[in-house]
GUMIKE-324413 format. One record per residue (C-alpha): residue in one letter; x, y, z; residue number from 1. Coordinates in steps of 0.05 Angstrom, whole numbers. Example, Ala and Ser with C-alpha at 12.3 -4.5 7.8 and 13.67 -1.06 7.14 Angstrom:
# GUMIKE-324413
{"a"; {246; -90; 156}; 1}
{"s"; {273; -21; 143}; 2}
***
This chain:
# GUMIKE-324413
{"m"; {0; 0; 0}; 1}
{"q"; {22; 71; -13}; 2}
{"r"; {7; 131; 30}; 3}
{"k"; {11; 205; 15}; 4}
{"w"; {5; 255; 71}; 5}
{"g"; {-28; 323; 65}; 6}
{"l"; {-45; 385; 105}; 7}
{"v"; {-18; 392; 175}; 8}
{"a"; {-52; 345; 223}; 9}
{"v"; {-34; 274; 204}; 10}
{"v"; {27; 232; 219}; 11}
{"a"; {27; 161; 192}; 12}
{"v"; {72; 104; 211}; 13}
{"g"; {80; 37; 177}; 14}
{"m"; {120; -26; 192}; 15}
{"l"; {122; -24; 267}; 16}
{"l"; {122; 39; 307}; 17}
{"l"; {109; 67; 374}; 18}
{"v"; {103; 137; 400}; 19}
{"g"; {154; 189; 415}; 20}
{"c"; {202; 176; 471}; 21}
{"e"; {158; 128; 509}; 22}
{"g"; {185; 73; 465}; 23}
{"g"; {161; 25; 412}; 24}
{"y"; {179; 0; 345}; 25}
{"g"; {187; 20; 273}; 26}
{"p"; {204; 71; 221}; 27}
{"t"; {164; 134; 213}; 28}
{"l"; {143; 150; 142}; 29}
{"p"; {147; 222; 116}; 30}
{"s"; {99; 268; 153}; 31}
{"p"; {76; 340; 143}; 32}
{"d"; {101; 399; 183}; 33}
{"g"; {59; 437; 231}; 34}
{"g"; {1; 416; 274}; 35}
{"g"; {4; 414; 349}; 36}
{"g"; {-63; 434; 376}; 37}
{"v"; {-94; 393; 431}; 38}
{"g"; {-168; 401; 416}; 39}
{"p"; {-213; 358; 372}; 40}
{"g"; {-195; 353; 299}; 41}
{"q"; {-221; 329; 233}; 42}
{"l"; {-188; 272; 194}; 43}
{"c"; {-205; 260; 121}; 44}
{"i"; {-181; 197; 85}; 45}
{"t"; {-177; 191; 9}; 46}
{"v"; {-176; 118; -15}; 47}
{"l"; {-148; 101; -84}; 48}
{"d"; {-142; 35; -120}; 49}
{"g"; {-79; 8; -153}; 50}
{"n"; {-93; 49; -215}; 51}
{"g"; {-97; 114; -176}; 52}
{"d"; {-173; 119; -183}; 53}
{"p"; {-219; 136; -124}; 54}
{"l"; {-249; 76; -89}; 55}
{"e"; {-323; 83; -73}; 56}
{"d"; {-353; 44; -15}; 57}
{"a"; {-285; 29; 16}; 58}
{"y"; {-293; 27; 91}; 59}
{"v"; {-247; 59; 142}; 60}
{"y"; {-242; 44; 217}; 61}
{"v"; {-206; 88; 267}; 62}
{"g"; {-201; 77; 341}; 63}
{"t"; {-158; 63; 403}; 64}
{"s"; {-165; 20; 464}; 65}
{"q"; {-201; 77; 499}; 66}
{"t"; {-248; 95; 442}; 67}
{"p"; {-298; 54; 401}; 68}
{"l"; {-277; 34; 331}; 69}
{"q"; {-312; 84; 287}; 70}
{"r"; {-331; 61; 217}; 71}
{"s"; {-349; 102; 156}; 72}
{"e"; {-350; 90; 80}; 73}
{"t"; {-321; 130; 23}; 74}
{"g"; {-364; 167; -27}; 75}
{"s"; {-357; 169; -102}; 76}
{"d"; {-296; 214; -94}; 77}
{"g"; {-262; 161; -50}; 78}
{"v"; {-263; 208; 10}; 79}
{"v"; {-288; 197; 81}; 80}
{"c"; {-281; 245; 140}; 81}
{"f"; {-284; 235; 215}; 82}
{"e"; {-303; 295; 258}; 83}
{"n"; {-286; 316; 329}; 84}
{"l"; {-231; 265; 341}; 85}
{"a"; {-191; 277; 404}; 86}
{"a"; {-117; 291; 394}; 87}
{"g"; {-74; 229; 394}; 88}
{"q"; {-53; 168; 354}; 89}
{"y"; {-105; 121; 324}; 90}
{"a"; {-104; 52; 294}; 91}
{"m"; {-134; 55; 224}; 92}
{"t"; {-156; 0; 177}; 93}
{"v"; {-176; 14; 105}; 94}
{"a"; {-211; -41; 66}; 95}
{"a"; {-249; -52; 1}; 96}
{"v"; {-275; -113; -36}; 97}
{"g"; {-222; -138; -84}; 98}
{"w"; {-163; -105; -49}; 99}
{"a"; {-117; -125; 9}; 100}
{"t"; {-132; -86; 74}; 101}
{"d"; {-85; -31; 97}; 102}
{"h"; {-66; -26; 171}; 103}
{"s"; {-33; 39; 192}; 104}
{"v"; {-26; 91; 247}; 105}
{"v"; {-49; 163; 242}; 106}
{"e"; {-41; 221; 290}; 107}
{"v"; {-96; 272; 299}; 108}
{"t"; {-78; 342; 325}; 109}
{"g"; {-123; 400; 340}; 110}
{"e"; {-124; 420; 266}; 111}
{"d"; {-155; 388; 205}; 112}
{"g"; {-114; 337; 169}; 113}
{"s"; {-117; 289; 110}; 114}
{"v"; {-84; 226; 87}; 115}
{"t"; {-86; 187; 22}; 116}
{"v"; {-83; 111; 24}; 117}
{"t"; {-73; 70; -39}; 118}
{"l"; {-97; -3; -39}; 119}
{"d"; {-53; -33; -92}; 120}
{"q"; {-53; -108; -77}; 121}
{"p"; {-111; -143; -114}; 122}
{"v"; {-149; -198; -78}; 123}
{"t"; {-186; -247; -123}; 124}
{"a"; {-220; -288; -68}; 125}
{"g"; {-222; -250; -4}; 126}
{"p"; {-249; -272; 64}; 127}
{"t"; {-324; -278; 73}; 128}
{"e"; {-323; -275; 149}; 129}
{"c"; {-293; -228; 200}; 130}
{"p"; {-220; -240; 222}; 131}
{"v"; {-205; -285; 281}; 132}
{"a"; {-145; -270; 326}; 133}
{"t"; {-107; -297; 385}; 134}
{"l"; {-60; -258; 431}; 135}
{"e"; {-11; -279; 485}; 136}
{"a"; {49; -253; 523}; 137}
{"n"; {113; -295; 527}; 138}
{"d"; {187; -289; 547}; 139}
{"l"; {178; -236; 600}; 140}
{"d"; {247; -208; 616}; 141}
{"e"; {242; -176; 685}; 142}
{"d"; {312; -146; 682}; 143}
{"a"; {306; -114; 613}; 144}
{"g"; {231; -98; 620}; 145}
{"t"; {212; -131; 554}; 146}
{"v"; {159; -181; 533}; 147}
{"m"; {144; -218; 468}; 148}
{"i"; {72; -207; 445}; 149}
{"e"; {51; -263; 398}; 150}
{"g"; {-11; -288; 364}; 151}
{"t"; {-46; -313; 302}; 152}
{"v"; {-99; -286; 254}; 153}
{"t"; {-144; -321; 205}; 154}
{"n"; {-193; -295; 153}; 155}
{"t"; {-146; -239; 135}; 156}
{"d"; {-126; -210; 68}; 157}
{"s"; {-67; -169; 93}; 158}
{"d"; {5; -183; 114}; 159}
{"t"; {1; -137; 175}; 160}
{"v"; {-39; -126; 239}; 161}
{"l"; {-42; -71; 291}; 162}
{"i"; {-22; -82; 364}; 163}
{"l"; {-46; -33; 417}; 164}
{"q"; {-2; -23; 478}; 165}
{"d"; {-40; 19; 529}; 166}
{"g"; {-80; 46; 470}; 167}
{"q"; {-19; 65; 428}; 168}
{"p"; {-20; 30; 360}; 169}
{"v"; {38; -7; 328}; 170}
{"v"; {38; -38; 258}; 171}
{"v"; {66; -108; 260}; 172}
{"e"; {81; -153; 201}; 173}
{"l"; {56; -224; 199}; 174}
{"g"; {113; -273; 204}; 175}
{"q"; {93; -316; 144}; 176}
{"p"; {67; -298; 75}; 177}
{"v"; {-8; -289; 72}; 178}
{"a"; {-42; -319; 11}; 179}
{"v"; {-99; -274; -11}; 180}
{"q"; {-153; -326; -6}; 181}
{"v"; {-211; -346; 38}; 182}
{"g"; {-188; -368; 108}; 183}
{"a"; {-117; -342; 98}; 184}
{"g"; {-78; -322; 160}; 185}
{"g"; {-11; -317; 193}; 186}
{"s"; {26; -308; 258}; 187}
{"f"; {60; -249; 290}; 188}
{"s"; {113; -240; 343}; 189}
{"q"; {140; -173; 367}; 190}
{"l"; {184; -152; 426}; 191}
{"f"; {156; -93; 466}; 192}
{"f"; {186; -49; 520}; 193}
{"l"; {143; -51; 583}; 194}
{"r"; {124; 11; 622}; 195}
{"p"; {127; 6; 698}; 196}
{"g"; {61; -21; 724}; 197}
{"v"; {6; -53; 684}; 198}
{"n"; {13; -57; 608}; 199}
{"r"; {-49; -73; 567}; 200}
{"f"; {-47; -104; 497}; 201}
{"q"; {-98; -116; 442}; 202}
{"v"; {-94; -134; 369}; 203}
{"v"; {-133; -98; 314}; 204}
{"v"; {-142; -132; 246}; 205}
{"g"; {-190; -119; 189}; 206}
{"n"; {-213; -147; 123}; 207}
{"a"; {-266; -128; 72}; 208}
{"v"; {-320; -156; 119}; 209}
{"c"; {-303; -122; 185}; 210}
{"t"; {-249; -99; 233}; 211}
{"i"; {-241; -131; 302}; 212}
{"r"; {-205; -112; 366}; 213}
{"h"; {-184; -172; 408}; 214}
{"p"; {-189; -189; 464}; 215}
{"e"; {-247; -147; 488}; 216}
{"e"; {-213; -141; 556}; 217}
{"p"; {-140; -125; 542}; 218}
{"l"; {-85; -175; 557}; 219}
{"e"; {-48; -148; 619}; 220}
{"v"; {27; -154; 633}; 221}
{"n"; {56; -126; 697}; 222}
{"w"; {128; -100; 704}; 223}
{"t"; {165; -71; 763}; 224}
{"p"; {234; -42; 746}; 225}
{"p"; {290; -79; 782}; 226}
{"a"; {309; -46; 848}; 227}
{"g"; {371; -87; 862}; 228}
{"s"; {434; -54; 889}; 229}
{"d"; {480; -89; 840}; 230}
{"f"; {478; -39; 782}; 231}
{"l"; {480; 35; 767}; 232}
{"f"; {442; 37; 701}; 233}
{"r"; {422; -11; 646}; 234}
{"v"; {416; 6; 571}; 235}
{"t"; {371; -41; 531}; 236}
{"l"; {368; -45; 454}; 237}
{"t"; {310; -77; 416}; 238}
{"w"; {291; -76; 342}; 239}
{"n"; {234; -99; 297}; 240}
{"a"; {262; -146; 244}; 241}
{"q"; {309; -205; 235}; 242}
{"t"; {371; -162; 229}; 243}
{"d"; {434; -148; 268}; 244}
{"p"; {444; -81; 301}; 245}
{"d"; {495; -75; 357}; 246}
{"l"; {496; -37; 423}; 247}
{"h"; {561; 1; 438}; 248}
{"t"; {577; 37; 503}; 249}
{"w"; {637; 81; 519}; 250}
{"m"; {659; 99; 589}; 251}
{"p"; {676; 172; 605}; 252}
{"n"; {733; 201; 563}; 253}
{"l"; {724; 142; 515}; 254}
{"s"; {771; 104; 562}; 255}
{"e"; {738; 37; 551}; 256}
{"h"; {689; 10; 499}; 257}
{"s"; {638; -46; 507}; 258}
{"s"; {613; -80; 444}; 259}
{"y"; {599; -149; 416}; 260}
{"w"; {673; -164; 410}; 261}
{"n"; {693; -134; 477}; 262}
{"e"; {632; -146; 521}; 263}
{"e"; {662; -135; 590}; 264}
{"i"; {696; -71; 612}; 265}
{"s"; {718; -49; 681}; 266}
{"a"; {652; -15; 700}; 267}
{"g"; {601; -61; 666}; 268}
{"e"; {585; -111; 612}; 269}
{"l"; {543; -127; 551}; 270}
{"d"; {502; -190; 563}; 271}
{"v"; {496; -219; 493}; 272}
{"d"; {506; -206; 419}; 273}
{"n"; {437; -221; 390}; 274}
{"t"; {447; -232; 315}; 275}
{"t"; {382; -264; 293}; 276}
{"g"; {323; -240; 335}; 277}
{"f"; {292; -175; 359}; 278}
{"g"; {337; -167; 420}; 279}
{"p"; {344; -148; 474}; 280}
{"e"; {417; -131; 482}; 281}
{"n"; {433; -102; 551}; 282}
{"f"; {492; -63; 576}; 283}
{"t"; {494; -59; 652}; 284}
{"a"; {538; -9; 688}; 285}
{"r"; {561; -41; 754}; 286}
{"q"; {604; 15; 782}; 287}
{"i"; {600; 90; 790}; 288}
{"a"; {647; 119; 737}; 289}
{"e"; {640; 195; 740}; 290}
{"g"; {632; 233; 674}; 291}
{"r"; {598; 228; 607}; 292}
{"w"; {582; 158; 581}; 293}
{"r"; {566; 152; 507}; 294}
{"v"; {517; 103; 475}; 295}
{"a"; {512; 86; 401}; 296}
{"i"; {476; 35; 358}; 297}
{"n"; {512; 6; 297}; 298}
{"s"; {472; -23; 239}; 299}
{"y"; {519; -82; 230}; 300}
{"s"; {477; -122; 180}; 301}
{"m"; {410; -112; 145}; 302}
{"d"; {404; -186; 126}; 303}
{"s"; {345; -190; 78}; 304}
{"v"; {305; -129; 100}; 305}
{"e"; {305; -60; 67}; 306}
{"r"; {293; -21; 131}; 307}
{"y"; {283; -33; 205}; 308}
{"a"; {274; 6; 269}; 309}
{"a"; {312; 6; 335}; 310}
{"n"; {292; 30; 404}; 311}
{"v"; {336; 41; 465}; 312}
{"r"; {317; 47; 538}; 313}
{"v"; {357; 66; 599}; 314}
{"i"; {336; 51; 671}; 315}
{"t"; {372; 63; 737}; 316}
{"g"; {387; 11; 790}; 317}
{"g"; {401; 10; 864}; 318}
{"l"; {470; 42; 859}; 319}
{"a"; {440; 105; 830}; 320}
{"q"; {418; 163; 873}; 321}
{"n"; {356; 175; 830}; 322}
{"s"; {302; 135; 794}; 323}
{"l"; {299; 142; 718}; 324}
{"v"; {265; 106; 660}; 325}
{"r"; {274; 136; 590}; 326}
{"t"; {260; 105; 522}; 327}
{"f"; {284; 132; 454}; 328}
{"g"; {262; 113; 384}; 329}
{"p"; {240; 87; 338}; 330}
{"h"; {301; 102; 296}; 331}
{"t"; {299; 77; 224}; 332}
{"f"; {360; 44; 192}; 333}
{"t"; {360; 35; 116}; 334}
{"t"; {434; 18; 107}; 335}
{"s"; {486; -23; 143}; 336}
{"n"; {562; -27; 147}; 337}
{"g"; {587; -63; 208}; 338}
{"e"; {639; -24; 249}; 339}
{"d"; {645; 31; 196}; 340}
{"y"; {678; 90; 232}; 341}
{"p"; {671; 146; 251}; 342}
{"v"; {607; 139; 292}; 343}
{"e"; {559; 179; 249}; 344}
{"p"; {496; 169; 207}; 345}
{"p"; {470; 132; 168}; 346}
{"n"; {500; 68; 197}; 347}
{"w"; {504; 93; 269}; 348}
{"w"; {453; 124; 316}; 349}
{"r"; {472; 161; 380}; 350}
{"p"; {406; 166; 419}; 351}
{"f"; {434; 198; 483}; 352}
{"d"; {493; 207; 530}; 353}
{"i"; {491; 190; 604}; 354}
{"i"; {521; 237; 656}; 355}
{"v"; {542; 203; 721}; 356}
{"s"; {561; 245; 782}; 357}
{"a"; {610; 225; 836}; 358}
{"d"; {553; 208; 884}; 359}
{"g"; {517; 164; 832}; 360}
{"n"; {465; 212; 804}; 361}
{"v"; {447; 191; 733}; 362}
{"s"; {420; 238; 680}; 363}
{"v"; {405; 228; 607}; 364}
{"v"; {425; 284; 559}; 365}
{"s"; {429; 296; 484}; 366}
{"p"; {492; 267; 452}; 367}
{"d"; {550; 314; 444}; 368}
{"n"; {587; 330; 379}; 369}
{"i"; {651; 292; 395}; 370}
{"v"; {676; 248; 337}; 371}
{"i"; {685; 176; 358}; 372}
{"n"; {736; 142; 313}; 373}
{"e"; {761; 71; 311}; 374}
{"d"; {823; 89; 352}; 375}
{"a"; {776; 102; 411}; 376}
{"d"; {767; 27; 416}; 377}
{"v"; {804; -13; 468}; 378}
{"t"; {821; -66; 418}; 379}
{"a"; {812; -71; 344}; 380}
{"a"; {743; -90; 318}; 381}
{"s"; {735; -161; 294}; 382}
{"a"; {688; -193; 244}; 383}
{"k"; {630; -234; 269}; 384}
***
């Protein structure tokens, strides 16, 4: 599906995303400038077919966990508008007989906005019944604060679904090809950062018959950040595709460098080099080392994907004088070049620096402009 964004009130996200600096997954597609009101807004959607012609009687659903799924159909001009939508991000499904359903995320501000969605994948024998979905939580990592949300869908004509985490939508790809035929389906599996407390998950999936939100009562996952006295801070990296990004951490003054080839340094260690999954990779600082720590993500290998997104979180432990949980991303990588120095885009991402005081206060700040070259490494980089 292709999307074109117009006016000032809509931001769309495809292929796994979450919001702002509260964490989540996926690249952000081009979005318009402006917008920023907090009152109700209007959202108009233009639906086109693969030939670029308006699609009449296409139906559009928008909603969140906190709001009902609103449905409306396009007119002869292929346009449908929703009025008085509260500001925020919405899950959106766009469907029409004969075309694969589009799942995406739109953001409504206090101003009017518009978006164009092109349904360009023909379906010759689409589902005749509503989708059916399952949802479960597995592999809860208490230390990293991550969980794998998994499930299946049947009676779908799309290769994506939407997952809601506390009402915030994320587009997730199905893990196996979906044949565009009656009863088709697939499975999904995506790693999520957990927020402290109760996290609530639902899946939204549509076809040309209807859109469902499952389960009716959200799946709940509880997480309490570790309060142990054995670490100062922990940095966690996750990503949204079968690729190989790497977490790098430098101690103050670039004196030591932790990476996949030099996991343990004097003040902490990297737990694992995850080369095939979604993460997490965790660097844990075990001692108070005063000064500016630097964190960077290297896109080591893209494998078979064209783009993927990374997210990074930092939390403090019992050695810190303060309590802190911050999440950054999603950051989109479209190229890779393992260990290509200096540390700069497009193959590197520096999400933040960490300032540690002598008494163990931890603060997260924007990265500085220092150039990190290969000679800042403790030992020479080695191939995987």
